[in-house]
MDTraj code that builds the backbone (N, CA, C; nanometers):
import mdtraj as md
import numpy as np

residues = "GLN TYR TYR LEU LYS GLY ILE ALA PHE GLY LEU PHE LEU SER ALA ARG PHE GLU LYS SER TRP TRP LYS TYR PRO HIS SER ARG GLY TYR ARG VAL ILE MET LEU ASP ILE GLY HIS ALA SER GLN THR VAL LEU LEU THR ALA THR THR LEU GLY LEU ASN THR TRP LEU SER ALA ALA PHE ASN ASP THR GLY VAL ASP GLU LEU LEU GLY ILE GLN ASN ASN SER GLU ALA SER LEU PHE PHE ILE GLY VAL GLY HIS GLY ASP ASN SER SER LEU ASN PRO THR MET ILE ASP MET LEU LYS GLU THR PRO LYS GLU".split()
xyz = np.array([
    [-0.1031, -1.4009, -0.3191],
    [-0.0488, -1.4190, -0.1829],
    [-0.1312, -1.3270, -0.0929],
    [-0.1591, -1.3767, 0.0276],
    [-0.2505, -1.3087, 0.1152],
    [-0.2086, -1.1626, 0.1497],
    [-0.0777, -1.1371, 0.1589],
    [-0.0380, -1.0048, 0.1997],
    [-0.0508, -0.9024, 0.0848],
    [-0.0850, -0.9425, -0.0354],
    [-0.1094, -0.8476, -0.1440],
    [-0.2468, -0.7955, -0.1494],
    [-0.3349, -0.8406, -0.0605],
    [-0.4708, -0.7919, -0.0623],
    [-0.4776, -0.6407, -0.0444],
    [-0.5410, -0.5738, -0.1358],
    [-0.5580, -0.4320, -0.1210],
    [-0.4490, -0.3471, -0.1739],
    [-0.3551, -0.4043, -0.2513],
    [-0.2446, -0.3211, -0.3023],
    [-0.2997, -0.2211, -0.4070],
    [-0.2350, -0.1054, -0.4136],
    [-0.2801, -0.0032, -0.5112],
    [-0.2205, -0.0365, -0.6485],
    [-0.0964, -0.0893, -0.6503],
    [-0.0370, -0.1344, -0.7741],
    [0.0769, -0.2257, -0.7447],
    [0.1150, -0.3031, -0.8470],
    [0.2320, -0.3971, -0.8370],
    [0.3241, -0.3809, -0.9536],
    [0.4498, -0.4088, -0.9315],
    [0.5522, -0.4013, -1.0353],
    [0.6220, -0.5316, -1.0428],
    [0.6290, -0.5843, -1.1622],
    [0.7161, -0.7042, -1.1868],
    [0.8411, -0.6522, -1.2508],
    [0.9504, -0.6855, -1.1899],
    [1.0834, -0.6526, -1.2410],
    [1.1341, -0.7738, -1.3235],
    [1.1732, -0.7432, -1.4427],
    [1.2291, -0.8482, -1.5303],
    [1.3669, -0.8102, -1.5807],
    [1.4365, -0.9037, -1.6407],
    [1.5673, -0.8764, -1.6931],
    [1.5861, -0.9415, -1.8289],
    [1.6560, -0.8731, -1.9138],
    [1.6974, -0.9305, -2.0437],
    [1.8441, -0.9649, -2.0323],
    [1.8687, -1.0969, -2.0105],
    [2.0034, -1.1431, -1.9848],
    [2.1084, -1.1110, -2.0845],
    [2.0685, -1.1129, -2.2129],
    [2.1725, -1.0927, -2.3152],
    [2.2265, -0.9491, -2.3077],
    [2.1503, -0.8542, -2.2539],
    [2.2020, -0.7174, -2.2444],
    [2.3096, -0.7069, -2.1405],
    [2.3143, -0.7961, -2.0477],
    [2.4228, -0.7997, -1.9463],
    [2.5373, -0.8915, -1.9923],
    [2.5038, -1.0015, -2.0610],
    [2.6070, -1.0933, -2.1024],
    [2.6978, -1.0461, -2.2102],
    [2.6559, -0.9507, -2.2907],
    [2.7404, -0.8977, -2.3894],
    [2.8640, -0.8278, -2.3259],
    [2.8431, -0.7761, -2.2085],
    [2.9494, -0.7002, -2.1397],
    [3.0255, -0.7808, -2.0392],
    [2.9631, -0.8739, -1.9711],
    [3.0230, -0.9482, -1.8711],
    [3.0060, -1.1018, -1.9018],
    [3.1023, -1.1911, -1.8551],
    [3.0783, -1.3280, -1.8697],
    [2.9489, -1.3700, -1.7964],
    [2.8899, -1.4814, -1.8375],
    [2.7552, -1.5224, -1.7863],
    [2.7353, -1.5100, -1.6358],
    [2.8321, -1.5654, -1.5547],
    [2.8092, -1.5645, -1.4118],
    [2.8137, -1.4255, -1.3561],
    [2.9091, -1.3448, -1.3991],
    [2.9132, -1.2096, -1.3507],
    [2.7936, -1.1274, -1.4038],
    [2.7599, -1.1495, -1.5236],
    [2.6375, -1.0783, -1.5808],
    [2.5109, -1.1077, -1.4966],
    [2.4980, -1.2334, -1.4554],
    [2.3870, -1.2720, -1.3725],
    [2.3904, -1.1966, -1.2411],
    [2.5094, -1.1902, -1.1828],
    [2.5282, -1.1196, -1.0566],
    [2.4906, -0.9718, -1.0691],
    [2.5395, -0.9121, -1.1783],
    [2.5018, -0.7735, -1.1999],
    [2.3520, -0.7480, -1.2138],
    [2.2819, -0.8408, -1.2796],
    [2.1395, -0.8341, -1.2957],
    [2.0757, -0.8319, -1.1567],
    [2.1181, -0.9274, -1.0670],
    [2.0600, -0.9332, -0.9269],
    [2.0881, -0.8095, -0.8532],
    [2.2057, -0.7483, -0.8672],
    [2.2320, -0.6270, -0.7981],
    [2.1447, -0.5100, -0.8469],
    [2.1230, -0.5100, -0.9883],
    [2.0351, -0.4057, -1.0400],
    [1.8880, -0.4211, -0.9884],
    [1.8436, -0.5441, -0.9838],
    [1.7051, -0.5731, -0.9308],
    [1.6977, -0.5249, -0.7883],
    [1.7997, -0.5503, -0.7127],
    [1.8001, -0.5054, -0.5692],
    [1.7974, -0.3480, -0.5610],
    [1.8789, -0.2854, -0.6433],
    [1.8829, -0.1393, -0.6351],
    [1.7479, -0.0771, -0.6853],
    [1.6913, -0.1343, -0.7873],
    [1.5655, -0.0817, -0.8362],
    [1.4519, -0.1004, -0.7319],
    [1.4488, -0.2187, -0.6668],
    [1.3459, -0.2465, -0.5695],
    [1.3643, -0.1585, -0.4486],
    [1.4915, -0.1378, -0.4092],
    [1.5121, -0.0452, -0.2928],
    [1.4622, 0.0990, -0.3246],
    [1.4802, 0.1445, -0.4442],
    [1.4392, 0.2738, -0.4829],
    [1.2897, 0.2842, -0.4739],
    [1.2132, 0.1805, -0.5180],
    [1.0685, 0.1770, -0.5119],
    [1.0241, 0.1788, -0.3696],
    [1.0918, 0.0972, -0.2797],
    [1.0559, 0.0887, -0.1406],
    [1.0799, 0.2261, -0.0653],
    [1.1877, 0.2904, -0.0974],
    [1.2110, 0.4180, -0.0320],
    [1.1153, 0.5243, -0.0767],
    [1.0792, 0.5242, -0.2051],
    [0.9863, 0.6223, -0.2554],
    [0.8431, 0.5936, -0.1980],
    [0.8061, 0.4763, -0.1933],
    [0.6722, 0.4370, -0.1349],
    [0.6682, 0.4724, 0.0117],
    [0.7715, 0.4427, 0.0842],
    [0.7730, 0.4776, 0.2264],
    [0.7640, 0.6261, 0.2465],
    [0.8326, 0.7019, 0.1690],
    [0.8238, 0.8529, 0.1771],
    [0.6810, 0.8979, 0.1567],
    [0.6103, 0.8301, 0.0703],
    [0.4680, 0.8614, 0.0396],
    [0.3734, 0.8056, 0.1411],
    [0.4249, 0.7358, 0.2431],
    [0.3425, 0.6801, 0.3466],
    [0.2692, 0.5460, 0.3034],
    [0.3220, 0.4784, 0.1993],
    [0.2614, 0.3540, 0.1576],
    [0.3462, 0.2336, 0.2072],
    [0.2742, 0.1226, 0.2149],
    [0.3422, -0.0041, 0.2510],
    [0.3907, -0.0690, 0.1258],
    [0.4855, -0.1621, 0.1453],
    [0.5392, -0.2377, 0.0273],
    [0.5436, -0.3846, 0.0638],
    [0.5257, -0.4692, -0.0387],
    [0.5418, -0.6174, -0.0227],
    [0.6278, -0.6624, -0.1327],
    [0.7249, -0.7492, -0.0934],
    [0.8195, -0.8049, -0.1974],
    [0.7999, -0.9495, -0.2028],
    [0.8174, -1.0011, -0.3271],
    [0.7993, -1.1487, -0.3485],
    [0.8754, -1.1887, -0.4723],
    [0.9391, -1.3103, -0.4658],
    [0.9858, -1.3756, -0.5834],
    [0.9107, -1.5022, -0.6054],
    [0.8059, -1.5243, -0.5209],
    [0.7273, -1.6454, -0.5238],
    [0.6020, -1.6223, -0.6099],
    [0.6192, -1.6501, -0.7385],
    [0.4990, -1.6338, -0.8291],
    [0.5192, -1.7353, -0.9404],
    [0.4142, -1.7616, -1.0146],
    [0.4169, -1.8506, -1.1259],
    [0.4879, -1.7822, -1.2444],
    [0.6147, -1.8240, -1.2599],
    [0.6968, -1.7598, -1.3643],
    [0.6333, -1.7646, -1.5034],
    [0.5890, -1.8780, -1.5373],
    [0.5304, -1.9007, -1.6738],
    [0.4084, -1.8094, -1.6962],
    [0.3184, -1.8070, -1.5974],
    [0.1981, -1.7222, -1.6022],
    [0.2314, -1.5761, -1.6160],
    [0.3265, -1.5301, -1.5305],
    [0.3591, -1.3908, -1.5285],
    [0.4263, -1.3500, -1.6580],
    [0.5203, -1.4405, -1.7067],
    [0.5906, -1.4117, -1.8344],
    [0.4899, -1.4009, -1.9501],
    [0.3895, -1.4853, -1.9470],
    [0.2851, -1.4873, -2.0516],
    [0.2058, -1.3527, -2.0385],
    [0.1715, -1.3168, -1.9179],
    [0.0945, -1.1941, -1.8955],
    [0.1798, -1.0655, -1.9461],
    [0.3059, -1.0717, -1.9217],
    [0.3927, -0.9590, -1.9578],
    [0.4394, -0.9655, -2.1035],
    [0.4046, -1.0738, -2.1753],
    [0.4444, -1.0830, -2.3199],
    [0.5920, -1.1231, -2.3345],
    [0.6490, -1.1862, -2.2327],
    [0.7836, -1.2381, -2.2396],
    [0.7789, -1.3730, -2.3109],
    [0.8438, -1.3825, -2.4262],
    [0.8298, -1.5018, -2.5066],
    [0.9611, -1.5763, -2.5397],
    [1.0672, -1.5347, -2.4777],
    [1.1937, -1.6087, -2.5111],
    [1.2704, -1.6359, -2.3810],
    [1.3686, -1.7212, -2.3922],
    [1.4463, -1.7612, -2.2737],
    [1.5515, -1.6660, -2.2310],
    [1.5710, -1.5568, -2.3041],
    [1.6764, -1.4534, -2.2666],
    [1.6198, -1.3481, -2.1813],
    [1.4897, -1.3522, -2.1507],
    [1.4263, -1.2529, -2.0579],
    [1.3390, -1.3360, -1.9622],
    [1.3361, -1.2774, -1.8405],
    [1.2546, -1.3508, -1.7370],
    [1.2090, -1.2489, -1.6313],
    [1.0876, -1.2718, -1.5734],
    [1.0413, -1.1919, -1.4602],
    [1.1112, -1.2523, -1.3390],
    [1.1629, -1.1585, -1.2578],
    [1.2446, -1.2052, -1.1367],
    [1.1881, -1.1665, -1.0047],
    [1.1134, -1.0520, -0.9956],
    [1.0785, -1.0019, -0.8653],
    [0.9500, -0.9230, -0.8740],
    [0.8724, -0.9231, -0.7688],
    [0.7455, -0.8481, -0.7657],
    [0.7456, -0.7599, -0.6403],
    [0.6987, -0.6296, -0.6661],
    [0.6821, -0.5347, -0.5602],
    [0.5386, -0.4873, -0.5614],
    [0.4730, -0.5053, -0.4484],
    [0.3392, -0.4543, -0.4326],
    [0.3449, -0.3243, -0.3488],
    [0.2693, -0.2222, -0.3833],
    [0.2627, -0.0956, -0.3096],
    [0.1193, -0.0578, -0.2807],
    [0.0954, -0.0096, -0.1641],
    [-0.0427, 0.0391, -0.1298],
    [-0.0619, 0.0444, 0.0260],
    [-0.1863, 0.0451, 0.0609],
    [-0.2214, 0.0517, 0.2006],
    [-0.2677, -0.0885, 0.2436],
    [-0.2364, -0.1316, 0.3620],
    [-0.2765, -0.2602, 0.4088],
    [-0.2194, -0.2838, 0.5495],
    [-0.2299, -0.4013, 0.6004],
    [-0.1842, -0.4215, 0.7383],
    [-0.0301, -0.4491, 0.7464],
    [0.0282, -0.4736, 0.6279],
    [0.1720, -0.4941, 0.6181],
    [0.2179, -0.6120, 0.7024],
    [0.1328, -0.7088, 0.7224],
    [0.1648, -0.8213, 0.8001],
    [0.2439, -0.9252, 0.7187],
    [0.3483, -0.9799, 0.7816],
    [0.4240, -1.0832, 0.7115],
    [0.3722, -1.2213, 0.7470],
    [0.2736, -1.2272, 0.8341],
    [0.2198, -1.3604, 0.8787],
    [0.0821, -1.3793, 0.8164],
    [0.0513, -1.4990, 0.7787],
    [-0.0775, -1.5354, 0.7205],
    [-0.1839, -1.5146, 0.8275],
    [-0.2968, -1.4508, 0.7963],
    [-0.4002, -1.4306, 0.9002],
    [-0.4464, -1.5587, 0.9706],
    [-0.4470, -1.6705, 0.8983],
    [-0.4816, -1.7921, 0.9623],
    [-0.3745, -1.8328, 1.0668],
    [-0.2490, -1.8080, 1.0402],
    [-0.1440, -1.8354, 1.1355],
    [-0.1562, -1.7456, 1.2583],
    [-0.1919, -1.6212, 1.2352],
    [-0.2075, -1.5295, 1.3484],
    [-0.3208, -1.5786, 1.4348],
    [-0.4346, -1.6259, 1.3821],
    [-0.5461, -1.6789, 1.4584],
    [-0.5009, -1.7985, 1.5408],
    [-0.4226, -1.8853, 1.4783],
    [-0.3750, -2.0074, 1.5467],
    [-0.2894, -1.9661, 1.6611],
    [-0.2037, -1.8716, 1.6437],
    [-0.1158, -1.8214, 1.7545],
    [-0.1957, -1.7666, 1.8728],
    [-0.2998, -1.6990, 1.8350],
    [-0.3879, -1.6395, 1.9419],
    [-0.4560, -1.7529, 2.0212],
    [-0.4881, -1.8599, 1.9555],
    [-0.5543, -1.9717, 2.0227],
    [-0.4642, -2.0625, 2.1036],
    [-0.3343, -2.0512, 2.0745],
    [-0.2306, -2.1341, 2.1444],
    [-0.2363, -2.1038, 2.2986],
    [-0.2549, -2.2044, 2.3815],
    [-0.2543, -2.1749, 2.5280],
    [-0.1113, -2.1357, 2.5719],
    [-0.1143, -2.0340, 2.6605],
    [0.0133, -1.9785, 2.7143],
    [0.0481, -2.0576, 2.8416],
    [0.1744, -2.0902, 2.8541],
    [0.2179, -2.1654, 2.9723],
    [0.2599, -2.0748, 3.0828],
])
top = md.Topology()
chain = top.add_chain()
for i, resn in enumerate(residues, 1):
    res = top.add_residue(resn, chain, resSeq=i)
    for name in ("N", "CA", "C"):
        top.add_atom(name, md.element.get_by_symbol(name[0]), res)
traj = md.Trajectory(xyz[None], top)
């Protein structure tokens, strides 16, 4: 993704669902996993910001490819979220879209 250009490092957050499901029914266990992912990512964002770094969040990645890269081989674990950390322009808009907006005539 274009906004990951120049990141210093990236973290994939994954979950092992059975570790939550033994304690909670499936739907509540899934909810707890999502809350944990949110808390973990917020901690990374706060730490990076304190260090003067930018962060980029995404859940839009090729799950199969990432799981293969991480060695995740079963259906009870999955990669869920990505956090990129580093220096960059921290733009949420695609550079091509920014150029198009600059070219749009103003009324």
